[in-house]
VOPAGU-2260 file (C-alpha; in pm, 1 decimal, decimal comma):
REM VOPAGU-2260
SITE   aa  ch    i         X         Y         Z
SITE  LEU   A    0    8285,9   10725,7    7632,1
SITE  ARG   A    1    8254,4   10472,8    7348,2
SITE  ASN   A    2    8468,2   10692,5    7119,2
SITE  VAL   A    3    8202,6   10733,2    6852,3
SITE  SER   A    4    8135,5   11043,7    6646,8
SITE  ALA   A    5    7938,9   11333,9    6790,2
SITE  PHE   A    6    7660,3   11267,5    6539,4
SITE  THR   A    7    7626,5   10902,9    6647,8
SITE  ALA   A    8    7634,2   10994,7    7017,3
SITE  THR   A    9    7366,6   11262,2    6969,4
SITE  LEU   A   10    7146,1   11031,6    6763,4
SITE  SER   A   11    7177,4   10754,1    7023,2
SITE  SER   A   12    7084,2   10998,3    7300,4
SITE  LEU   A   13    6773,0   11103,7    7109,9
SITE  CYS   A   14    6675,5   10740,0    7056,5
SITE  TYR   A   15    6717,3   10675,3    7428,3
SITE  ALA   A   16    6500,3   10977,5    7506,6
SITE  PHE   A   17    6222,2   10832,7    7289,5
SITE  CYS   A   18    6262,0   10498,6    7469,3
SITE  GLY   A   19    6211,1   10694,4    7789,8
SITE  ALA   A   20    5859,3   10780,7    7671,5
SITE  MET   A   21    5792,3   10406,1    7644,5
SITE  ILE   A   22    5922,1   10340,1    7997,7
SITE  VAL   A   23    5727,9   10628,1    8153,8
SITE  GLY   A   24    5402,3   10549,2    7972,6
SITE  GLY   A   25    5418,1   10170,2    7979,5
SITE  GLY   A   26    5294,8   10091,6    8328,6
SITE  TRP   A   27    5058,4   10171,5    8612,6
SITE  TYR   A   28    5307,9   10410,8    8771,5
SITE  VAL   A   29    5548,1   10672,3    8644,2
SITE  PHE   A   30    5892,4   10512,7    8600,4
SITE  SER   A   31    6088,4   10822,6    8497,4
SITE  THR   A   32    6344,4   10764,1    8774,3
SITE  ASN   A   33    6432,5   10425,1    8623,3
SITE  THR   A   34    6516,5   10595,5    8294,6
SITE  VAL   A   35    6774,3   10808,5    8474,7
SITE  HIS   A   36    6909,2   10512,8    8672,9
SITE  ALA   A   37    6954,1   10303,2    8357,5
SITE  ALA   A   38    7149,8   10582,1    8184,6
SITE  LEU   A   39    7366,7   10632,6    8492,9
SITE  LEU   A   40    7429,3   10257,0    8514,6
SITE  LEU   A   41    7547,0   10247,2    8151,8
SITE  VAL   A   42    7789,5   10534,4    8218,4
SITE  ALA   A   43    7918,4   10369,6    8537,0
SITE  CYS   A   44    7961,4   10033,5    8361,9
SITE  GLU   A   45    8155,7   10192,9    8076,5
SITE  MET   A   46    8382,1   10380,2    8316,4
SITE  LEU   A   47    8444,0   10054,3    8500,3
SITE  LEU   A   48    8545,8    9882,9    8176,9
SITE  GLN   A   49    8782,0   10167,7    8094,1
SITE  ARG   A   50    8923,4   10172,4    8448,1
SITE  ARG   A   51    8808,9   10531,0    8498,9
SITE  ARG   A   52    8624,2   10651,1    8810,2
SITE  MET   A   53    8530,8   10305,7    8933,0
SITE  TRP   A   54    8362,6   10461,7    9238,8
SITE  LEU   A   55    8065,4   10562,5    9022,8
SITE  PHE   A   56    7943,3   10201,2    8989,0
SITE  PRO   A   57    7881,4   10130,7    9362,1
SITE  VAL   A   58    7724,9   10475,5    9400,2
SITE  THR   A   59    7486,3   10396,4    9114,9
SITE  VAL   A   60    7397,5   10057,7    9264,5
SITE  ALA   A   61    7335,3   10228,9    9599,3
SITE  LEU   A   62    7097,6   10481,2    9438,2
SITE  ILE   A   63    6905,3   10207,2    9256,9
SITE  THR   A   64    6879,8    9990,3    9568,7
SITE  ALA   A   65    6771,0   10279,8    9788,8
SITE  PHE   A   66    6497,7   10366,2    9538,7
SITE  ASN   A   67    6361,5   10008,3    9528,7
SITE  ALA   A   68    6551,3    9688,8    9608,8
SITE  PHE   A   69    6351,6    9495,6    9346,8
SITE  TYR   A   70    6527,5    9685,6    9069,0
SITE  VAL   A   71    6857,0    9527,8    9172,5
SITE  TYR   A   72    6718,5    9207,2    9020,9
SITE  LEU   A   73    6600,8    9376,6    8701,3
SITE  PHE   A   74    6921,4    9573,3    8644,1
SITE  GLY   A   75    7124,7    9268,1    8747,1
SITE  VAL   A   76    6967,9    9062,7    8468,9
SITE  PHE   A   77    7036,6    9348,9    8230,1
SITE  LEU   A   78    7405,3    9359,4    8328,2
SITE  LEU   A   79    7441,5    8981,8    8287,2
SITE  VAL   A   80    7344,5    9031,5    7923,2
SITE  TYR   A   81    7499,8    9372,3    7855,1
SITE  PHE   A   82    7841,0    9322,9    8016,7
SITE  PRO   A   83    7957,0    9014,9    7816,3
SITE  ALA   A   84    7793,7    9149,5    7498,6
SITE  ARG   A   85    7975,7    9481,6    7541,8
SITE  LEU   A   86    8311,6    9303,9    7574,7
SITE  LEU   A   87    8252,8    9079,0    7273,6
SITE  ASP   A   88    8128,9    9371,5    7064,7
SITE  SER   A   89    8449,7    9563,7    7134,6
SITE  GLY   A   90    8659,4    9272,1    7011,4
SITE  TRP   A   91    8785,2    9185,6    7359,5
SITE  ARG   A   92    8946,4    8841,1    7351,3
SITE  ASP   A   93    9140,4    8827,5    7679,7
SITE  THR   A   94    8946,6    8543,2    7842,4
SITE  TRP   A   95    9177,1    8525,4    8144,2
SITE  LYS   A   96    9093,5    8878,5    8254,9
SITE  PHE   A   97    8717,1    8833,1    8214,7
SITE  PRO   A   98    8662,5    8645,9    8548,5
SITE  ARG   A   99    8869,0    8910,4    8726,6
SITE  LEU   A  100    8667,2    9190,5    8567,7
SITE  LEU   A  101    8342,9    9011,5    8653,1
SITE  ALA   A  102    8458,7    8968,2    9013,9
SITE  THR   A  103    8539,6    9341,4    9028,5
SITE  LEU   A  104    8190,2    9420,3    8899,8
SITE  ALA   A  105    8031,9    9192,6    9161,0
SITE  GLY   A  106    8249,9    9328,2    9442,7
SITE  LEU   A  107    8167,6    9690,1    9364,7
SITE  GLY   A  108    7800,8    9591,7    9340,4
SITE  VAL   A  109    7815,7    9443,6    9691,7
SITE  VAL   A  110    7971,8    9768,3    9814,9
SITE  GLY   A  111    7679,3    9957,5    9661,6
SITE  LEU   A  112    7430,8    9725,3    9833,1
SITE  ALA   A  113    7605,2    9779,7   10166,4
SITE  ILE   A  114    7597,7   10158,7   10125,4
SITE  SER   A  115    7218,9   10157,8   10083,5
SITE  GLY   A  116    7157,1    9881,3   10338,6
SITE  VAL   A  117    6981,8   10115,1   10581,9
SITE  PHE   A  118    6719,3   10181,7   10312,6
SITE  SER   A  119    6707,1    9847,9   10132,0
SITE  LEU   A  120    6705,8    9589,0   10413,2
SITE  PRO   A  121    6360,4    9684,2   10550,6
SITE  SER   A  122    6208,2    9674,8   10201,2
SITE  ILE   A  123    6375,5    9338,0   10126,3
SITE  VAL   A  124    6229,7    9189,4   10447,0
SITE  GLU   A  125    5889,8    9331,3   10354,0
SITE  MET   A  126    5906,5    9173,5   10008,0
SITE  LEU   A  127    6011,0    8834,1   10145,9
SITE  GLN   A  128    5713,4    8840,9   10383,1
SITE  SER   A  129    5471,9    8942,6   10109,7
SITE  PRO   A  130    5202,6    8686,4   10015,0
SITE  ARG   A  131    5298,6    8749,2    9651,9
SITE  VAL   A  132    5635,2    8579,4    9716,6
SITE  HIS   A  133    5559,2    8275,4    9932,4
SITE  GLY   A  134    5190,4    8315,0   10014,7
SITE  GLN   A  135    4859,8    8233,7    9848,6
SITE  ALA   A  136    4891,4    8529,0    9609,6
SITE  SER   A  137    5201,0    8375,5    9449,8
SITE  HIS   A  138    5151,7    8212,7    9109,0
SITE  ALA   A  139    5472,8    8007,4    9122,7
SITE  ALA   A  140    5286,0    7674,2    9141,8
SITE  GLN   A  141    5075,9    7761,9    8836,6
SITE  LEU   A  142    5387,2    7863,8    8644,8
SITE  LEU   A  143    5572,7    7542,3    8728,6
SITE  GLY   A  144    5271,8    7336,4    8623,8
SITE  ALA   A  145    5231,1    7508,2    8286,0
SITE  PRO   A  146    5396,8    7383,9    7963,6
SITE  ILE   A  147    5711,6    7585,2    7892,1
SITE  LEU   A  148    5663,0    7619,1    7515,7
SITE  GLN   A  149    5288,7    7684,0    7523,9
SITE  PHE   A  150    5193,6    7991,1    7318,8
SITE  GLY   A  151    4956,4    8270,3    7416,8
SITE  ASP   A  152    4631,3    8380,6    7257,8
SITE  ALA   A  153    4589,3    8563,2    6927,9
SITE  SER   A  154    4490,3    8888,6    7101,1
SITE  TYR   A  155    4827,2    8911,0    7276,7
SITE  TYR   A  156    5032,3    8856,3    6959,1
SITE  ALA   A  157    4818,7    9101,8    6761,2
SITE  THR   A  158    4876,5    9361,4    7033,2
SITE  LEU   A  159    5249,2    9284,1    7041,2
SITE  VAL   A  160    5284,3    9345,5    6666,6
SITE  LEU   A  161    5053,9    9644,8    6629,1
SITE  ARG   A  162    5186,7    9835,5    6929,7
SITE  SER   A  163    5538,0    9799,4    6793,6
SITE  PHE   A  164    5433,9   10048,4    6524,1
SITE  GLY   A  165    5236,7   10285,3    6746,2
SITE  SER   A  166    5117,5   10293,8    7107,4
SITE  ASP   A  167    4765,6   10397,8    7007,2
SITE  MET   A  168    4716,4   10153,8    6720,0
SITE  LEU   A  169    4446,1    9972,3    6921,7
SITE  GLY   A  170    4293,8   10274,1    7092,7
SITE  THR   A  171    4387,1   10504,1    7377,7
SITE  GLY   A  172    4301,2   10476,2    7747,7
SITE  SER   A  173    3957,7   10330,5    7813,5
SITE  GLN   A  174    3904,1   10299,6    7435,8
SITE  PHE   A  175    4181,7   10038,1    7414,0
SITE  HIS   A  176    4071,3    9710,9    7248,8
SITE  GLY   A  177    4385,2    9498,0    7272,3
SITE  TRP   A  178    4520,5    9245,7    7521,4
SITE  GLN   A  179    4446,9    9323,7    7889,6
SITE  ASN   A  180    4441,5    9705,2    7916,3
SITE  TYR   A  181    4617,6   10012,0    7779,9
SITE  LEU   A  182    4882,6   10026,3    8054,2
SITE  GLU   A  183    4967,8    9655,7    8089,2
SITE  ALA   A  184    4961,1    9551,0    7723,6
SITE  PRO   A  185    5289,6    9522,2    7529,1
SITE  MET   A  186    5417,1    9871,4    7447,3
SITE  GLN   A  187    5722,9    9864,5    7225,2
SITE  TYR   A  188    5691,1   10174,1    7009,2
SITE  CYS   A  189    5948,2   10441,0    7099,8
SITE  GLY   A  190    5965,4   10662,1    6791,4
SITE  LEU   A  191    5967,9   10619,4    6415,0
SITE  LEU   A  192    6341,8   10692,3    6400,6
SITE  THR   A  193    6424,5   10402,0    6633,6
SITE  LEU   A  194    6193,1   10172,5    6438,0
SITE  LEU   A  195    6365,6   10257,1    6109,1
SITE  LEU   A  196    6717,9   10228,8    6247,0
SITE  ALA   A  197    6673,5    9896,8    6432,6
SITE  PRO   A  198    6735,3    9669,9    6126,8
SITE  HIS   A  199    7059,3    9854,0    6051,7
SITE  VAL   A  200    7216,5    9696,2    6360,7
SITE  PHE   A  201    7285,5    9390,5    6142,9
SITE  VAL   A  202    7409,9    9585,4    5839,1
SITE  GLY   A  203    7782,9    9622,8    5785,5
SITE  ARG   A  204    7877,5    9391,8    6072,6
SITE  ASN   A  205    8107,3    9092,5    6058,8
SITE  GLY   A  206    7988,9    8740,3    6135,2
SITE  THR   A  207    8072,7    8744,7    6508,2
SITE  ARG   A  208    7896,3    9071,6    6583,2
SITE  ARG   A  209    7596,8    8976,8    6372,0
SITE  TRP   A  210    7560,7    8652,1    6566,2
SITE  LEU   A  211    7601,2    8841,4    6894,0
SITE  TYR   A  212    7326,3    9091,3    6812,7
SITE  GLY   A  213    7107,3    8809,7    6680,2
SITE  ILE   A  214    7137,9    8609,5    7002,8
SITE  VAL   A  215    7053,1    8910,5    7220,5
SITE  ALA   A  216    6757,6    9005,3    6997,3
SITE  GLY   A  217    6639,7    8643,6    6995,1
SITE  ALA   A  218    6646,4    8624,9    7374,8
SITE  ILE   A  219    6442,8    8945,0    7403,6
SITE  LEU   A  220    6195,4    8815,1    7145,3
SITE  ALA   A  221    6163,5    8475,9    7318,1
SITE  ILE   A  222    6068,3    8642,6    7647,5
SITE  GLN   A  223    5789,0    8829,3    7471,1
SITE  VAL   A  224    5664,8    8549,9    7244,4
SITE  VAL   A  225    5658,0    8258,7    7493,6
SITE  PRO   A  226    5433,2    8336,4    7795,5
SITE  TRP   A  227    5621,5    8100,3    8030,9
SITE  PHE   A  228    5946,5    8294,1    7986,0
SITE  ARG   A  229    5769,7    8625,6    8025,9
SITE  TYR   A  230    5594,2    8531,4    8350,4
SITE  SER   A  231    5900,9    8362,4    8498,8
SITE  PHE   A  232    6108,3    8674,4    8425,9
């Protein structure tokens, strides 16, 4: 859909597949469904930008919401970053049409939420009544009382760096010796190929695109480096 060569499309698909191993293995539960939803959302977003098969976007939102309403928040944050970055990366300069396109995206998203309302509304009510949201189990007061730019401990940053080069650099399973435990510690490694190709994002780009990629990478890094941003997210 992005009109790139077959080689580039195939290589990108392989890199995404390796990232899928990170998503599936990096948590207490198996998140393989989210890997499929994220790929489908990217396809639907691209078709929306190209004015092709716009119905796919609300259907995708409906599938995500029906699976778990909480992921509407996570994928919503992703789209707030991806959508403007995608337009700027393509050299799109028509600022007058951007609000209209954004309104179309939001409107189709609301349609998707309405389609899955019979599944999502009960789970949303359950989440709002959870003690983790407004009850004693919520850590919102602790977060608001903590310094924003306070850094974490050395064990966390060592784990963040080492597990970027291999998931088992600090041990496997119960033999893990890093921050927290094997499943909840930072897990960034998703293949040697992806690790080698990541710096090339900034090679051969003009000033605008280089700044764009730098800002997005900086935001992702800030969430991981500063604990306050990570917990608030």
